[in-house]
C-alpha positions in Angstrom: 39.8 10.9 86.9 39.4 9.7 83.3 43.2 9.5 82.8 43.5 7.3 85.9 40.7 5.0 84.8 42.2 4.7 81.3 45.6 3.9 82.9 44.2 1.2 85.2 42.3 -0.4 82.3 45.3 -0.4 80.0 47.6 -1.8 82.7 45.1 -4.5 83.5 44.8 -5.5 79.8 48.6 -5.6 79.5 49.0 -7.8 82.6 46.2 -10.2 81.6 47.3 -10.6 78.0 51.0 -10.1 78.4 51.2 -7.4 75.8 52.3 -3.8 75.5 49.6 -1.3 74.6 50.3 2.3 73.3 49.5 5.1 75.7 48.7 7.5 72.7 45.0 7.9 72.7 42.5 10.7 72.2 39.5 11.2 74.4 36.6 12.3 72.3 34.2 14.8 73.8 31.1 14.5 71.7 31.5 11.1 70.2 31.2 7.8 72.0 32.9 5.7 69.3 34.8 6.1 66.0 33.5 4.3 62.9 30.4 2.2 62.6 29.1 -0.2 65.2 27.2 -3.3 63.9 24.0 -4.1 65.6 24.4 -6.4 68.6 21.9 -9.0 69.8 22.0 -10.6 73.2 20.2 -14.0 73.6 17.8 -13.8 76.5 16.9 -17.5 76.8 19.3 -20.4 76.6 19.0 -22.8 73.7 16.9 -25.9 74.3 18.5 -29.3 74.6 16.3 -30.7 71.9 16.5 -28.4 68.9 13.3 -28.1 66.8 13.6 -28.1 63.0 11.0 -26.4 60.8 11.8 -28.1 57.5 12.7 -31.7 56.9 15.3 -30.9 54.2 17.2 -28.8 56.8 19.9 -31.3 57.8 22.4 -28.8 59.2 23.6 -30.3 62.4 23.0 -28.0 65.4 25.1 -28.5 68.5 23.5 -28.4 71.9 24.7 -25.9 74.4 27.6 -27.0 76.7 25.4 -27.3 79.7 24.6 -30.9 80.5 21.1 -31.6 79.4 21.4 -35.3 79.6 21.2 -37.2 82.9 22.7 -40.6 83.5 20.2 -43.4 84.1 21.2 -45.1 87.4 18.4 -47.7 87.7 15.4 -48.8 85.7 12.3 -46.9 86.5 8.9 -48.6 86.3 7.7 -49.0 82.8 4.9 -46.7 81.6 1.6 -47.9 80.1 2.2 -45.6 77.1 2.8 -47.3 73.7 6.3 -47.6 72.4 7.0 -45.3 69.3 8.2 -46.8 66.0 12.0 -46.3 66.0 15.1 -47.3 64.0 18.8 -47.4 65.1 21.4 -46.8 62.4 25.2 -47.4 62.7 27.5 -44.7 61.2 29.6 -45.9 59.4 27.9 -49.2 58.6 31.1 -51.2 58.1 33.6 -52.1 60.8 33.3 -53.7 64.2 32.7 -50.4 66.2 30.7 -47.6 64.7 31.6 -43.9 65.4 27.9 -43.0 66.0 24.5 -44.6 66.6 21.6 -42.6 65.1 18.2 -43.3 66.6 15.1 -42.0 64.8 11.8 -42.2 66.6 8.5 -41.3 65.0 6.3 -39.4 67.4 3.0 -38.6 65.7 0.9 -36.3 67.8 3.8 -34.4 69.4 3.5 -30.7 68.7 6.8 -29.6 70.3 10.0 -30.8 71.9 9.0 -29.1 75.1 6.9 -32.2 75.9 9.8 -34.7 75.5 12.0 -36.0 78.3 15.2 -37.7 77.1 17.5 -39.6 79.5 20.7 -41.1 78.0 22.9 -43.4 80.0 26.1 -45.1 78.8 24.2 -48.1 77.4 20.5 -47.1 77.7 18.0 -44.5 76.4 14.7 -43.6 78.0 12.3 -41.3 76.2 9.1 -40.1 77.9 6.4 -37.8 76.5 4.0 -35.5 78.3 1.1 -36.4 78.2 1.8 -40.2 78.2 1.7 -40.6 74.4 4.9 -42.6 74.2 7.5 -44.4 76.3 10.7 -45.8 75.0 13.3 -47.7 77.1 16.1 -49.2 75.0 19.3 -51.0 76.0 21.9 -50.0 73.4 24.4 -52.5 71.8 27.3 -50.1 72.4 28.5 -47.8 75.2 27.9 -44.1 74.3 29.1 -40.7 75.5 26.0 -39.2 77.0 27.7 -35.7 77.4 28.2 -35.4 73.6 24.9 -36.8 72.6 22.7 -34.5 70.5 19.0 -34.6 69.6 16.8 -32.8 67.1 13.0 -32.8 66.8 11.4 -32.1 63.4 8.0 -30.5 64.0 6.7 -31.2 60.5 7.7 -34.9 60.2 7.3 -35.5 64.0 10.7 -37.4 64.0 13.1 -37.2 66.9 16.7 -37.9 65.8 19.3 -38.7 68.4 23.0 -38.9 67.6 25.0 -40.9 70.0 28.8 -41.0 69.9 30.0 -44.6 70.5 32.8 -45.1 73.1 32.9 -49.0 73.2 31.2 -52.3 73.1 28.4 -52.8 75.6 29.0 -55.5 78.3 27.0 -58.7 77.7 
């Protein structure tokens, strides 16, 4: 039975990867593996869409998971009574007619975690809501952006949300 299973597995691998595998193998009776196995870890929870940073000097860019966390804004929703946070939008690079990226930094004092942030990115608009209604931000962008490739990081110490938006073209007037 073991020989049959081994033959089926080897033939399946050969067919899938178009390669020829050697049939010379030994079946170990009291050992399950040969050599040392490194410790394996399996992530139980998916990565959040907005990645929290512990230290401000940690500028290593983390990529969001491939699952789409950003929804396209179809129509303007009613404006909230929550105040607008202080924010800045930077062009990267500064020179040239069309930047590669827009970087939005929003200061969100009072926010403890990114779990209370709701970020919606359309092709020329950003809507940021917080729970509870501490802040509400609705911005029309000067350029078209790729919402699928947009990334966001929230620094818990400085309470700054940084959103990196890849630019795809000039926004219609």
